[in-house]
N, C-alpha and C positions, 0 to 999 in steps of 0.2 A: 206275923208280929215283927215289931222292930227289933234289931239286935240290942242288946244291953251296952250303953255307952255310945251308941250311935247318935249323931245329931241330925234331927230332921231337916231335909233341904226345904228352904223357903220357895214356894210355888207363886207365880204371878199370873193373873188372868190375862187374857188377850187385851182388855181394856187397860189394865194397868202398864203392860208393855208398851201399848200404843201411845200412852200419855207420856212415857219416858222418851220415846222417839218423835213424838208430835207427829203420828200418822194415824190412819184409821185402822181400827182392830181387824179389818179383813186383810190389810197389808201384812200385819203380823202373821196371820193364818198362811197367807202366801209364801212369806219367809220360811215357815216351818215346812210346808209342802217342797219347797226348793232346797231344803237342807241347811239354811242358814241357822236354824234355831231348832232345838229338840222339843218336840211337844210331848207331854205326859197326858193321857186320857184319863179323866176321873171315871168312877163307877157310872155317873150320869151322862157320860160321853163328851163332856167339855174338856177343852184343852187347857192345860197350864204349862207354864214355862219355868225353868229352873233360873232363880234370881242371879245366881253367879255366872250363869251362861249369857243371860241378857246384859249383865254389867259387862262382861268382857266384850261383847259386840259393840255395846254402846262406846266403849273406851277406844276400840279399833276404829269406829266410824269418826269419832271426834279428833283422832291423830291425823286423819287425813287432810 
């Protein structure tokens, strides 16, 4: 169970992340395997990504 007062983290699907970066969802999976993003696996075995981590990576890429 979630702790009382804790804010649930927004999770994004590979497709949502891919749309933000304008890449293929398989690229997002490769980034997770390379350690650029942290993947959380659902009970069904699907990968999800923390929205705050994705936003930070997008910000870093746009600064370049």
